[in-house]
N, C-alpha and C positions, 0 to 999 in steps of 0.2 A: 504494500500500500504506500501511498504518498499522502502525508497528512500535514496540516497546518496547526502549529501549537502557538497560541498567543501567550505572552508571558513566559517565553521559553528560557529566558535568562534568570528567572526567579528560582526560589528554593524548590518548590514542587515541580514547576515547569521544566527545569533543567534535568531533574531526575527522570521525569516522564519522557523527555526527549531521548535520554540515554537508553531507556527501556525500548522504545520503538526502534532506535538504531540497532541495538543489540539483537533484536528479533528480525532484522533484515529489511525493515521498512525505511522509507525516505522521509525526512522531516524538513519542512520549511518552518524555521523558528522566527517569531516576530516578537520584538520587545523594544521599549523606548528607554530602558534603564532607569526609570524613575525609582523603582524599588528593586529591580533585578540588577545583576552585576555581571560584567563581561567575564570575570574569572570563572563563573559557573558553566560557561560554554566554550571557554578557550581551548579545551582539549578536542573540540569538535570542528574548529575552524580548519578548513582544508579537507575535511572528510567528504568523500564523493557522494554520500547520501545525506548530507546536511547543507542547507542553504539558510543564510540569516538575512533578515530584513529589519533594519532599525526604523521603527515606525510606531505611531500611536494608533491603536485599533479604534479609538474613539473618533478618529477622523476617517475620511474616505480611504478605503484600502483596496488595492488591486493586487491579486496574486496570479501570476501567469501559470498556465498549465493545468492539468487535471489534478483533482484532489479527491481522495476517498474519505477523508475525515477532517473536521475542523474542531479542535479542542481549545475551548476558551478559558484560559487560566490567567489572563491579564487582570490584575486588580491589586491595589494595596490590600494587604490582608492582616496586618497587625494593628492593634489600637494606636500605637504611636504614629503609624503611617496614615491611617484613614482619618485620624483626628487632625493631622497636619494638612492633609490633602482631601478635605471633604468633598469639594466640587468635582475634582478629578475622579474620586471614588464613585460618586453618583453617575458621572458621565460614562465611565468604563462599564458600569453595571447596566446602563440603559443604552446609550449610543454605541458603546463598544460591543455589547451583546447583539444589538440590532445589526451592526455591520458584519459581525462574525456569522450571524444567522443568514444574512444576505449572501455571503460568500458560499455558505453550505448549500443554500437553495440554488444558486446559479451553477454550482459545480455538481449538483446532485450528490452531495457528500453527506455522510453522517455527522451530526452535530453533538458535541459533548460539552455540557456546562459544568464548570467547577463552582458549585454552590457551597454552602457552609452550614455547620450546626448553629451558627448565629441566627438563622431564620427561626429557630425555636426561642430565641430571646432568653429571658430569665424564666426557665420552664416551670410550669405548674404540674407537669406530668414527668415521671421519672421511673425508668430510663425513657429516652425519647424515641418513639417509633416514627416512621415516615408519615403516618396518618395524623400525627399531632400538628395542629396549625400554628402553634407557638404563642408566645407572650412577649411581644416586641413593643417597645416605646418608640413610635415613629418620629417623635420630635426631640428625643434625647440625643446626647452626643454620639452614641453608637449607632443611631438610626441611619446615618449616612451609609454605613456598610450593610447593616441588616436589611434595610429596605431596598438598597441597590440589588442585593442578591435575591430578595423576594420578588422584585420586579423582573429580574432576569429569568427567574423560574417561570413566571407567568408568561413572559414573552416567548420563551422557549416552547412552552406548551401551546401557545397560540400558533406558532409556526408549524408545530407538529399537527395540530388539528386543522388549521386552515390551508396549509400548503403541502401537507403530507411529508414534511421533513422527518427523516429518521433521527430521533433525538434521544439523548441520555442526560440525566441530571444526577450528579453525585453531591451528597451533603458530607463535607469533609469535617471531621472532628480534629481536635488538637493534634498536630503532627510536628515531629521534631527530627533532627538529625543533621549530618554534615550539609554545609552550604547555607545554613541559617545565617543571617547577618548578626554580627556581634551586638549591635545596639538596636535591634528591631522592636524591642519592647515586649517580646514574648517571654513567658515565664521561664522556659527551659534555658534559652540563650542568656537571659538576664542573670539567672542564678549561676550559671557556669562561668560567665565572664567575670562576675563579681568574686566568685570563689577563687578563680585562678589568680586574681589580684590580691587575694586575702582581704578584700573589702567587705563591708557589711552586706549581708544578703537582704535585699529589700522585699519584704513580704507585705502585700496589701490585705488589710483586714487582719483577722486573727489566724488566718491560714487554714480555717476549717472548710472553706469552699473547695469543691472537688472538681477535678478534671480527669479525662481519660486520654492518656498520651499514647499515640500510635507512632511507631518508628517509621521513617520515611520509606524504607524498602517494602514494608507491609502495605503502607498506604498506596504506593504506586502499583503494587501487584493487584490490589483491589480495584483501583481505577482502570487498569489495563483490562482486567477481566470484564468489568462493567462496560467498557467501550466495545469489547468484542462480542459480548453475548447478553447484555442487559436488556431492559425494556425502557419505555419512555417515562415511567413514573420515577420519582426520586428514590434514591437508594443511599442509605447511610453507609459510609466506610470509615470506621474508626475502631479504636480498641475499647472493648466493653469493661476492661478492668479499671476500676475507679481508685484514684488516690487523692488525698488532700494536698493542698499546696504546701503545707508544712512538711508533710512526708517527703515531697520532692526536694524541698530545701535541705532537709536532713540527709537525704541520699546524696545530693550533689556535694555537700560538705564532706561526707564520708569518702566518696570516691575520688575527690580531688586532694584530700588530705589538708584542706584549708583550715585556717584558724578563724574563719569568718564568724561573726555573731549574726543572729537573725534579728532584724529590726522591723517593726511594724509601721505601716503607713495607712492612712484612711483608704477605705475601699472605694474605687471609682464608681460613679453613677451608673446604675443599670448593670453592674457587673454580675454575671450569672452566679448563683450560689451553688448550683450543681450542674454537671454536664456528663452524660453517659449515653452512648448510642445503644439502641436496640438493633442488633445486627442480624436478626432472624432472617430477613429477606436476603442479605448478602450470603449468609451461610447456605440458605436453601437454593437460591437461583444461580449463585456464582461459585459455590463450593469454597468460599473464601472466609478465612478468619486470620487474625494476626498471629505471628509466631515469635516475634522478638519481644522479650519481657523488658520492663522498664530499666532494670539494673544493667542489662547488657546494652540496651540502646543508649542509655546515658553515658556509659563507658565509651562507646564509639564516638558519641558527640563531643565528649570532653577531649578526646584525642584530636579531633578535628580542630577544636578551638585552641588547643595547645600549639598546634602547628601554625596558627595565625599570630601567636604572641610575638610582638616585635615587628610585625609587618604593617604596611599602610592600612590594610583593611581593619586592623584592630583599633585604628585611630579614627575611622570614619563614623560619624554620627548621623543619625537620621535628620 
């Protein structure tokens, strides 16, 4: 196959690009480097099955040649990014999704939307099945991301129903691993970078809020299977094993050998208290479930960040 991946230089987009290339497919990668990084795809430059276009998918986009798939992964995805770039986040969820769907329609290609567990908001149902409609504050600070993704899901289903586009929607839960940005504001990267510097670990609230952390190779495997054989309705891909944020902080301190203390800061507005996917559908229809446990995944992620110590990337701030 030949596929277009928007956000190809991002954390997840770059790993997904690697997966398609490894399986013998050709990838046209598109990114404007607002939150993606050239280092994430540097190893692919010059590869005969990889083409890169530096472009903003929220603007008119032309891709030459046939395509079998369009996978839309372009978007700021961490709170520090979408709070800093609220308009761009809303645009890539609306205009960007519209443009990507237009390409899929024109090319008669399968369309794949990277949505998020954030569509569930601060959930009143736990764990969260795909049938849950969510508890989102549309006018709160996080609404720019949550509602952009909810709109993108609605637009994807409209193209599926009205134009017959073959579509997929994945709801991605907390994912971590190599190629995360050191200062992207996500809890795993935050804790590791702070611990490697023996700086205080900044925990928001009392740390009792829960998250379900999925290692990137597991997440990409689920995404790849969903693209290949899923259906048009949303599918959760995430790790159903739940941890508190305090447990994560303690694990990072243990594995890095840091002398860091844990300090508490006020909980951000609309921060979800719990987050855990119901992955019954993924297990049943895709034969997928994660295999890398948190301890092993955090070890691998720590080694990635150790390799960045002293490099320019470790100095880059959002």
